[in-house]
C-alpha positions in Angstrom: 12.7 -21.3 -14.4 10.9 -22.3 -11.2 8.1 -20.2 -9.7 10.2 -19.5 -6.6 13.1 -18.0 -8.7 10.6 -16.0 -10.8 8.9 -14.6 -7.7 12.2 -13.6 -6.1 13.5 -11.9 -9.3 10.2 -10.1 -9.9 9.9 -9.0 -6.3 13.5 -7.7 -6.3 12.9 -5.6 -9.4 9.7 -4.1 -8.0 11.3 -3.4 -4.6 14.3 -1.8 -6.4 12.1 0.5 -8.3 10.2 1.5 -5.2 13.3 2.1 -3.2 15.0 4.1 -6.0 12.0 6.2 -7.1 9.9 6.5 -4.0 6.8 5.2 -5.9 5.7 3.5 -9.1 7.4 0.2 -8.5 4.1 -1.5 -7.5 2.8 -0.8 -11.0 5.1 -3.6 -12.2 3.8 -6.1 -9.6 0.5 -6.9 -11.4 2.0 -7.6 -14.9 4.8 -9.6 -13.2 2.2 -11.7 -11.4 0.1 -12.2 -14.5 2.8 -12.9 -17.2 5.5 -14.5 -15.1 3.6 -16.3 -12.4 0.4 -17.2 -14.1 -2.1 -15.3 -12.0 -5.4 -14.2 -13.4 -5.8 -10.4 -13.6 -8.3 -10.5 -10.6 -6.0 -12.6 -8.5 -3.0 -10.5 -9.5 -4.6 -7.3 -8.3 -5.4 -8.9 -5.0 -1.9 -10.3 -4.6 -0.5 -7.0 -5.5 -2.4 -5.3 -2.7 -0.9 -7.8 -0.3 2.6 -7.0 -1.5 1.9 -3.2 -1.7 0.5 -3.2 1.9 3.5 -5.1 3.3 6.0 -2.9 1.5 4.3 0.3 2.3 3.9 -0.4 6.0 7.5 -1.3 6.3 8.6 1.8 4.4 6.2 3.9 6.4 7.9 2.9 9.6 11.3 4.0 8.4 9.9 7.4 7.1 8.0 7.9 10.4 11.2 7.4 12.4 12.8 10.1 10.3 10.0 12.5 10.9 8.8 12.6 7.3 5.2 11.7 7.8 2.5 14.4 8.4 0.0 12.2 10.2 -3.0 14.6 10.5 -3.0 15.8 6.8 -2.2 12.3 5.6 -5.0 10.8 7.6 -7.5 13.3 6.2 -6.3 12.7 2.6 -6.4 8.9 3.2 -9.9 9.1 4.8 -11.4 10.4 1.5 -10.1 7.3 -0.3 -11.2 4.6 2.1 -14.8 4.1 0.9 -13.8 4.4 -2.8 -11.0 1.8 -2.2 -13.4 -0.6 -0.5 -16.1 -0.2 -3.2 -13.7 -0.5 -6.1 -12.1 -3.6 -4.4 -15.4 -5.3 -4.2 -16.2 -4.4 -7.8 -12.9 -5.6 -9.2 -13.8 -9.3 -8.8 -16.9 -8.8 -10.8 -15.3 -7.2 -13.8 -14.3 -9.1 -17.0 -10.6 -10.1 -16.9 -10.0 -8.3 -20.2 -11.4 -5.1 -18.8 -9.1 -5.2 -15.8 -6.1 -5.8 -18.1 -7.0 -2.9 -20.4 -7.6 -0.6 -17.4 -4.3 -1.5 -15.9 -2.5 -1.0 -19.2 -4.0 2.5 -19.5 -3.0 3.4 -15.9 0.5 2.0 -16.4 0.9 4.1 -19.5 -0.4 7.2 -17.6 2.1 6.5 -14.8 5.0 6.3 -17.3 4.0 9.6 -18.9 3.8 11.3 -15.5 7.3 10.0 -14.7 8.6 11.5 -17.9 7.4 14.9 -16.9 9.6 17.1 -14.7 9.0 16.6 -11.0 6.9 19.3 -9.4 8.9 21.7 -7.2 8.5 21.3 -3.5 5.8 23.5 -2.1 4.6 24.3 -5.6 1.2 25.2 -4.3 0.4 28.5 -2.6 0.4 26.9 0.9 -3.4 26.8 1.1 -5.0 23.4 1.5 -8.2 23.2 -0.6 -10.3 20.5 1.2 -12.6 19.8 -1.8 -9.6 19.3 -4.1 -7.7 17.2 -1.6 -10.8 15.1 -0.9 -11.4 14.5 -4.6 -7.8 13.6 -5.2 -7.8 11.2 -2.2 -11.0 9.6 -3.4 -9.7 9.1 -6.9 -6.5 7.5 -5.5 -8.5 5.2 -3.3 -10.6 4.0 -6.2 -7.5 3.3 -8.3 -5.9 1.4 -5.4 -9.0 -0.7 -4.8 -9.7 -1.5 -8.5 -6.2 -2.2 -9.9 -4.2 -3.2 -6.8 -1.6 -0.5 -7.3 -0.3 1.7 -4.4 -0.6 4.8 -6.4 2.6 6.4 -5.2 3.2 7.8 -8.7 0.0 9.8 -8.2 0.0 10.4 -4.5 3.4 12.1 -4.3 2.7 14.7 -7.0 -0.8 15.3 -5.5 0.6 15.9 -2.0 3.2 18.3 -3.4 0.8 20.3 -5.7 -2.5 20.1 -3.8 -1.2 20.2 -0.2 2.1 22.0 -0.9 4.2 19.4 0.9 8.0 19.3 0.5 9.1 16.2 -1.4 10.4 14.2 1.6 7.2 14.8 3.5 5.1 13.9 0.4 6.9 10.6 -0.1 6.5 9.7 3.6 2.9 10.8 3.9 2.0 9.0 0.6 3.0 5.7 2.2 0.4 6.4 5.0 -2.3 7.0 2.3 -1.2 4.0 0.2 -1.2 1.7 3.3 -4.7 2.8 4.4 -6.2 2.4 0.9 -4.6 -1.0 0.4 -5.9 -2.2 3.8 -9.4 -0.9 3.0 -9.5 -2.7 -0.4 -8.1 -5.9 1.1 -10.9 -5.9 3.7 -13.5 -6.4 0.9 -11.5 -9.2 -0.8 -11.5 -11.7 2.0 -12.6 -14.6 -0.2 -10.1 -14.0 -2.9 -7.2 -13.5 -0.5 -7.8 -16.9 1.0 -7.4 -18.6 -2.4 -4.1 -16.9 -3.4 -0.9 -18.8 -4.2 1.1 -17.8 -1.1 4.0 -19.9 -2.1 4.6 -17.3 -4.8 3.4 -14.2 -3.0 5.6 -14.8 0.1 8.9 -14.8 -1.7 7.8 -12.0 -4.0 6.9 -9.7 -1.0 10.1 -10.7 0.8 12.3 -9.9 -2.2 10.5 -6.6 -2.7 11.2 -5.5 0.9 14.9 -6.3 0.5 15.0 -4.8 -3.0 13.6 -1.5 -1.6 16.7 -1.1 0.6 19.0 -1.7 -2.3 16.9 0.8 -4.3 17.5 3.5 -1.7 21.3 2.9 -2.0 21.1 3.0 -5.8 19.3 6.3 -5.7 22.3 7.8 -3.8 24.7 6.7 -6.5 22.8 7.2 -9.7 21.0 10.2 -11.2 17.4 10.4 -10.0 16.0 11.7 -13.3 17.9 9.0 -15.3 16.5 6.3 -13.1 13.0 7.7 -13.4 13.2 8.0 -17.2 14.6 4.5 -17.5 11.8 3.1 -15.4 9.2 5.1 -17.4 10.3 3.6 -20.7 10.1 0.1 -19.2 6.6 0.9 -17.9 5.5 2.2 -21.3 6.6 -1.1 -22.9 4.7 -3.1 -20.2 1.6 -1.0 -20.8 1.8 -1.5 -24.6 2.2 -5.2 -24.2 -0.8 -5.5 -21.8 -3.0 -3.5 -24.1 -2.1 -5.5 -27.1 -2.6 -8.8 -25.2 -6.1 -7.7 -24.2 -7.3 -6.6 -27.5 -5.6 -8.9 -30.0 
C-alpha cells in the first residue's frame, strides 16, 4: 500500500476519533507515523505536533464561534504549560529513540485507562479555582505535549472539569486553546527537525484528520458516547502494549 493511501487512512482514523470523542485521537498519530509511515520516534513526535496544531486550531475556531471557549481561564491554564512545552520539546530530540517509545507507550496506556473510567460530572469541583493546582496541571500537560507530541485532550478535558469546574462543552472548547498553545510552543523549539520532515506524508495525514473530525462529530450524534469511548480505549491499550513490547524485546 502506498505512503499516500496509508497517510490518508491513518489521518482519517485519527480525525474520526478526535471528532467523536473530543480528545484522545492524537495519541494514535505517533504510532501510526512510526509503524505505518516509517518515521523515527523523534520525527513522529514532531510530525504529530504539526498535525495536532492544525487540527486543534481548526476545531478551536468552530468551538469559539459556538461560544464554548473560556479565553481568560484557558489562557492562564495554557500559560503555565508554555515553558514546560518548549523545554520538553527541545529535550525530546536528545533522548534515545527507545526511551521515547517506552514513554509514549506508558502515556497511551494511561490515556486508555482514563477513558475507561466514568467521565467526571460537569462542574464536579466546588466552583473555586485553585491557582497552584491549575498551574501545576497546566505545566504537566505542557511538558507532555512538548515531549511526546500529543495534544493531551484526554488529560486537559478532565482537568478543566475537575480543577476549574467547567461544564463539559466549555472544557472541550477551552482544552483546544490549551492544546494549540502548547503545541505551538513546542514546535518553536523544533525548527530544525520540522524542516526535515516528510511533508508528502504529513500533508495528506493532516488533511484527512481534519475531514475525519467532521465525520466523527456526526458519528457521535448517532452512536453511544460511552460505547465509542470504550472501543477506542481498548484499541489504544493494544497500541500501547505493542509499542512497549517493540521497545523492550
